[in-house]
C-alpha positions in Angstrom: 77.9 77.7 76.3 78.4 80.5 73.5 75.2 82.0 74.8 76.5 82.6 78.6 79.8 84.1 76.8 77.8 85.8 74.8 75.8 87.5 77.7 78.7 87.8 80.0 80.5 89.8 77.8 77.2 92.0 77.1 77.0 92.5 81.1 80.5 93.5 81.3 80.0 96.0 78.7 76.6 97.0 80.3 78.2 98.0 83.5 81.5 99.7 81.7 79.1 102.1 79.7 76.7 102.1 82.7 79.9 103.4 84.6 80.0 106.2 82.3 76.3 107.3 82.6 77.2 107.5 86.2 80.2 109.7 85.9 78.4 111.7 83.8 75.1 112.0 86.1 77.6 113.0 88.8 78.2 116.3 87.2 74.7 117.1 87.0 73.6 115.9 90.3 76.0 117.9 91.9 75.4 121.2 89.6 71.1 120.4 90.9 71.9 119.5 94.2 73.9 122.8 95.0 72.6 125.3 92.7 68.9 124.3 92.3 69.3 124.2 88.5 68.7 121.7 85.7 71.6 122.3 83.4 70.6 121.6 80.2 74.1 122.6 79.1 75.3 119.9 80.5 75.0 117.4 77.2 76.9 120.5 75.2 79.9 120.5 77.9 80.3 117.1 77.4 80.5 117.6 73.6 83.2 120.4 74.2 85.2 118.0 76.2 85.5 115.6 73.9 86.4 118.3 71.1 88.7 119.6 73.5 90.4 116.2 74.1 90.6 115.2 70.4 92.3 118.1 68.9 94.9 117.9 71.8 95.2 114.3 71.2 95.2 115.0 67.0 97.9 117.4 67.2 99.5 115.8 70.6 99.6 112.4 70.1 99.0 112.0 73.6 97.6 109.1 75.1 93.8 109.9 75.4 93.8 108.6 79.1 96.9 111.1 80.0 95.1 114.1 78.7 92.6 113.9 81.7 95.4 115.4 83.7 95.3 118.7 81.2 92.0 118.7 80.0 89.9 118.7 83.6 91.4 121.6 84.9 91.0 123.6 81.5 86.9 122.5 81.7 87.2 123.2 85.3 87.9 127.3 84.5 85.9 126.8 81.2 82.6 126.1 83.9 83.8 128.0 86.9 84.0 131.1 84.2 80.5 130.1 82.7 78.9 130.0 85.9 80.7 133.3 86.8 79.7 135.1 83.8 76.2 134.2 82.6 74.5 132.3 85.4 75.4 134.1 88.1 73.7 137.4 87.1 70.4 135.2 86.6 70.6 134.0 90.3 71.5 137.3 91.3 68.4 138.8 89.9 66.1 135.4 91.0 67.6 135.0 94.3 64.2 134.6 95.8 63.2 131.9 93.7 63.9 128.5 94.4 64.6 126.9 90.9 64.8 130.1 88.5 62.9 128.9 85.3 65.6 131.6 83.8 68.2 130.0 84.3 67.2 126.9 82.7 66.3 128.5 79.8 69.9 130.4 79.9 71.1 126.9 80.3 69.0 125.7 77.4 70.2 128.5 75.2 73.8 128.0 75.9 73.6 124.4 74.8 72.2 125.8 71.6 75.4 128.2 71.0 77.9 125.6 71.9 76.7 123.5 69.5 76.4 126.2 67.1 80.0 127.2 67.6 81.4 123.7 67.9 79.9 123.0 64.5 81.7 126.3 63.1 84.6 125.7 63.9 85.0 121.9 64.1 82.7 120.8 60.8 79.8 118.3 60.9 82.4 115.3 60.7 82.1 112.3 62.6 85.8 112.0 64.6 87.0 109.3 66.9 90.4 109.6 69.1 91.4 105.5 67.7 94.1 104.7 69.4 95.7 101.5 70.4 93.3 100.0 72.9 90.0 101.5 70.5 90.1 97.7 69.1 92.0 96.1 71.8 90.4 93.3 74.1 90.6 91.9 77.4 90.4 88.6 78.0 88.1 88.0 81.4 88.0 84.6 82.1 86.1 82.8 79.4 84.7 86.4 77.9 86.7 88.6 76.0 85.4 92.4 76.7 86.5 95.8 74.6 90.1 97.1 76.4 88.3 100.7 76.0 85.1 100.2 77.7 87.4 98.2 80.2 89.6 101.1 81.1 86.6 103.7 81.5 85.1 101.4 83.9 88.3 101.7 86.1 88.4 105.1 85.6 85.0 105.9 86.3 84.8 104.0 89.2 88.1 105.6 91.0 86.8 108.9 90.1 83.3 108.4 91.8 85.3 106.9 94.6 87.4 109.8 94.8 84.5 112.7 94.6 83.1 111.0 97.2 85.7 111.1 99.6 86.2 114.4 98.2 82.5 115.6 99.0 82.9 113.7 102.7 86.3 114.6 103.8 87.5 118.0 102.9 86.4 121.6 103.9 85.4 122.5 100.4 83.3 119.1 100.0 81.2 120.3 103.4 81.0 123.7 102.1 79.2 122.4 98.8 76.7 120.4 100.8 76.3 122.7 103.1 74.9 124.4 100.3 73.2 122.0 99.1 71.7 121.3 102.2 70.4 124.2 103.0 71.7 127.6 101.4 70.4 130.3 103.7 71.5 128.7 107.0 75.3 128.4 104.9 75.3 131.7 104.2 74.6 132.7 107.5 77.6 130.7 108.5 79.8 132.4 106.5 80.2 130.6 103.6 80.8 132.5 100.1 77.9 131.4 98.6 78.4 132.5 94.8 82.2 131.5 94.6 80.9 128.0 96.4 77.9 128.1 92.9 80.9 128.6 90.7 83.1 126.1 92.3 80.4 123.3 92.4 79.6 124.3 88.8 83.6 123.9 87.6 83.8 120.7 89.3 81.1 119.3 87.9 82.4 120.4 84.3 85.6 118.7 85.1 83.6 115.5 86.0 81.8 115.1 83.1 85.1 115.9 81.7 86.8 112.4 82.8 83.5 111.0 81.2 84.3 112.9 78.0 87.8 111.9 77.8 87.2 107.9 78.5 84.5 108.1 75.8 87.6 109.0 73.2 88.9 106.1 72.3 85.8 104.0 71.4 82.5 106.9 70.8 82.2 108.8 67.4 83.0 112.8 68.5 80.2 115.3 66.8 78.9 118.5 67.5 75.1 117.2 68.7 76.9 114.3 70.5 75.9 115.5 73.7 72.5 115.3 73.2 72.9 111.2 73.0 73.6 111.0 76.6 71.8 114.2 78.4 68.5 112.4 78.7 70.1 109.2 80.1 71.7 111.4 82.3 68.9 112.9 83.6 67.2 109.3 84.3 70.2 109.0 85.6 70.6 111.5 88.5 66.2 110.8 88.9 66.9 106.8 89.3 69.9 106.9 91.6 68.8 109.6 93.9 69.4 113.2 94.3 72.8 113.9 95.6 73.6 110.0 96.2 77.3 109.4 94.5 76.4 105.5 94.7 72.6 105.9 93.4 74.6 107.8 90.4 76.8 104.9 89.8 74.4 102.3 90.5 71.5 104.0 88.1 74.1 104.6 85.3 75.0 100.5 85.4 71.3 99.6 85.5 71.0 101.7 82.3 73.9 100.3 80.8 73.1 96.5 81.4 69.5 96.9 80.1 71.2 98.5 77.1 73.7 96.3 76.7 71.8 93.1 77.6 68.6 94.4 75.6 70.7 95.0 72.5 71.3 91.2 72.6 67.7 90.0 72.0 65.6 92.6 71.2 65.7 95.7 68.9 66.7 99.4 70.1 63.6 100.5 70.1 62.3 98.3 72.4 65.2 98.0 74.6 64.7 102.1 75.0 60.9 101.1 76.2 62.1 98.7 78.7 64.9 101.3 80.1 61.6 104.1 80.7 59.4 101.5 81.9 62.2 100.3 84.7 62.7 103.8 85.2 59.3 104.1 86.2 58.4 101.1 87.9 61.6 102.3 90.7 60.1 105.8 90.7 57.0 104.5 91.4 58.2 101.8 93.8 61.0 104.6 95.9 60.1 108.5 94.4 63.1 109.5 95.9 65.1 106.9 94.1 67.1 104.1 94.8 69.8 106.2 97.0 67.7 109.3 97.8 66.1 110.4 101.2 64.2 113.2 102.4 67.4 115.1 103.3 68.7 116.9 99.9 72.7 116.5 100.4 
């Protein structure tokens, strides 16, 4: 009986953490799907979002979940600014290149800059927004789960569903998907490509910010925290299928479940090996990912 309770608790915690991975991956897959660039600064932007959220919480005492309505718009504007000021000039210089390597190197450089700026301004201390939910638990039937992780799961699912509806049923969402499917044709149809790219980068950063805020009550913030999630985000994007919202969530949940359940029965190193083995196995069977298709968006 105790074994079953521990197993079910690990499953719920794994799904919760996996949903956060999926939310982080949504921003990454949006940016890659629309702009055709690999954003190596994604992890650093996650760290900045957590830092901004933590210090707002530190000085205001506002519930971290309520800060989403403040921090997400701030980081959207920051992402929009980064795309316009730093990435757009390089994209313009390599407009005839499908996957410009220079932009990849630029995002990697931005990640280093952001991390070192955070180190200079905030220091290297590990901090956490400890609130009433940090150590709280919720009883679900006969199992007990972390309240912070459970709330993170609910918020991640709600935001992911809202993002899916946004892509499918709004004019801006259709413009984003059009640029992802065929950039040149979208431009010929009158879509403002540069503005759409900047908005996509901003939205991707805002989605990342939601994941950052829900992590605050139970995950330590430090200048290199983004590196912890970067590799997992790339795995989730490829595993779920480029451009797929359900794929990103399912891919994240698969990774979260393997980590959570594996931690009960094996070492962390072996759990990581299992994650990569499952990743390679799925790609061997279905190279386009779980929900991938021949169309790019």
